[in-house]
C-alpha positions, 0 to 999 in steps of 0.5 A, spaced: 809 069 939 807 075 944 801 076 948 799 082 943 800 078 937 796 072 939 790 078 941 791 081 934 790 074 931 784 072 935 781 079 934 782 078 926 779 071 927 773 073 930 772 079 925 773 074 920 768 069 922 763 075 924 763 078 917 762 071 914 756 070 919 753 076 917 754 075 910 751 068 911 745 071 914 744 076 908 745 071 903 739 067 906 735 073 907 736 074 899 734 067 898 728 066 902 725 073 903 727 076 896 727 070 891 735 072 890 741 068 889 745 065 894 751 067 891 749 075 893 748 079 899 743 083 900 748 089 899 751 087 893 744 085 890 741 092 892 747 095 888 746 091 882 739 092 882 739 100 883 745 102 880 747 098 875 740 098 872 739 090 873 732 092 877 726 095 876 727 101 881 724 097 887 731 096 890 733 103 890 730 105 897 733 098 899 740 101 896 739 108 900 737 104 907 743 099 907 748 105 905 745 109 911 746 103 916 753 103 914 754 110 913 757 111 921 762 106 919 765 110 914 769 114 919 774 109 920 772 104 914 772 109 908 769 104 903 763 104 907 761 110 905 758 106 899 757 099 902 753 096 897 758 098 892 763 095 896 759 089 897 758 088 890 766 089 888 768 084 894 763 079 891 766 080 883 773 080 886 771 073 890 768 070 883 774 072 879 779 069 884 775 063 884 775 063 876 782 063 876 783 058 881 778 053 877 782 055 871 789 053 874 786 047 877 784 045 869 791 047 867 794 042 872 789 036 870 791 037 863 784 039 861 
């Protein structure tokens, strides 16, 4: 394996771990500060509460503030123009993948 390839793998690993840690902090804050679910980041919750109508309007400003924070990244990462929606879609996708894996496990065990 070449040096460039190893650097790329290291960078991807660092990026993945950093993203996981940020997600963990966000989920922790959602639970501790806002009595939310540990399965939901603040960004995904802001989208669900403000846009999908799951809330009472208190998350509208948080939705706007979180998206404004991530807006500068949209130049290199277009999905970040609506970070909260992206976070919500990622969480839904992860949940659906987990359900598929559980279903496959159930079938393999004869359930």
